[in-house]
Steps between C-alpha positions, in 0.01 A plus 500: 500500500304708251648519149511853360474585133834640398476518122243744360614451140183505293646233273515254792195315630487324839239226550390299800335170406328237716237230436312216665389659831191276509277695736770607748387832646849561635663456157246727327565780751875458455452513121317832526793645698765360265508793260607759755697256715724381218502827305368359172287640222270204442358226727366189326290222653522223246196285583353260749355747745237275652539230769429134492258438792214648698495431874168496689503710815204347684298674768465274809202500741705671770559797267855397413636429151695197389705427189695187395804560281854371460411194703388681815190662646517871600241676714409872537316607813435865415512746206867577543594132494272447202682772303833344597382154388380630163824696456697179559290321240566777243872497585507138380302574184167360627165671486307514825125449466277563799202261518265310726533120564199415289634695202833325533322162502318598179818616327675180598239298307444732198812539287334740257383732776836479670686604184251783437549634847881470466486698174297771673744526788801519263333761281427710807858473624651589160275811503626587848856472370423729208337754735816491717719547188301806398546646846870420540609592147288815454784741556778279358692566178565123466316316220318187626428209263291206620359203311335166588684170466389147417376430854273811505134459420373679189318758713835632624565667166167682530578625854844623384359668193252704711769604749731801504797272431329345194575162342830493316428163331479498122589870499807681370589755761788745444703637789768757415550353155499133600210282384359245746327199344301294756331164496408290804378174339714186537549186305311192621578390856415183697260707715280618209474852635260769375722667238701243309547472123648249259841611371365605159230715664755657733719577199212662316428735793865605528539553129187720484651722763844504336348634177396809687854577624699793361823334385685830551437487875631252760257238633460312828299179489301441818393139447384298802635165382878472442664366181548124477827335609677809632548391865260781607214258417613195700244344731478164687393214273150369572319181405141478371368520862696823565741325733876560490680252285767351723353638816742719697761440225287640223689654219437838341371509144428787253125584486507843332351602165640413158294787353661752741846373421441531123361852541803614696743348254324652202419846633787558740351752752764657714341343813246228576341464846342178621346332806287184519780268624558588865805277549717628213629848570764583246608669175521356151640640178332437166704690244478870594209441739547482876226285654446513876285310753526631859318200651239516773477445875159652561395240755770633737391859445818569301475707181768379267574729211766633266614856427610541140674804355498524119556721200351472151780261404567280803451410861758687702445310825263283697472443874288235673332634813276369774294686755 
C-alpha cells in the first residue's frame, strides 16, 4: 500500500533513509521510487553502493553464454536468456562481465588485472545508476542525497560528484532549514576496506564538518558507521581468520565507532542515520539524539529503510519499512 504524505506543515521534514545496497539493481530502483512512494521530502542513501563480486559470463563455442555463481552454473542460449541471466546477477548484487574463455583464463592468473577490470566494471555500473537517477528524478520535488561508504572504491566519489545527484559526503546540505552532515568513512574493520580510518582521524573529519554547522538550525548526521555499543552496531564476533567465534553459536559484539558516539554525545543532533552493520536494525538514544540503523537485506532484493518525521526540536516518529 502506498503511503501518502498527509502533513504539509513546512516545519516538519519527512526523510527516507537506506544504506548498504551493495550493487543490487533492484534495491537502487526501489530507492529512486521511495520519495514519491512514501511521500517524503528527502531520500538518503547512506553509503555502500557497490557490490562485492564480478561474475564472468563466458561465451562458449556453440554461441551460448555460461556463468558460475551461488554454487551453480547457469547458461543462456540466446540474447533474451542472456539479459535474464545478467539481470539475475545484478539482482544479487553481482556484476556480470562478458568475456571469452582465454580472457577468463588470463584474469584467473593475474590478480592485478582482475582487480583493475573489476574496478572498471563497478565504475561503469555506478555511472549507469547515476544516469538512471537523473532520468527518474528529473521532475521530482524530492531531494536526493547519496554518498559512498567504506566498501566503495575511491572512484565512486568522483562518479557521484559529476552526476546530477552529486556527492553528499563531507558537504553540509540544507533542506527546508535542516542541515545534513554526511560522512561515509568507517572505523577500521577486519576486512580492511577502501575507506577506513583510525578513530582519531574519523573524529577529525566529523569535527571539521561540525564547525561549519549553524547552531541555530537543526542538524541530521548521516554517518555510515553507527556509534559504538548502542545495539545498532552489533555484529557476529570473528577471529583473526574472519571465522565466526563459536561457530553457529557466535555471539554479537559491538563494532561501531567510538568517534561517532562521542560526536553524537557532544553535539546532540536531532537525528543520526547509520548503516554499515546489516544485522542490527534498531534505534538508540544518546541524550537528545535519536540514532537509527534500518539494517540491510540487499542480497534478497529487499530494500530496508526507515521513514523519519522530525521538527527542529525532535523526532516525531520513525517507521521501519521494507520493499
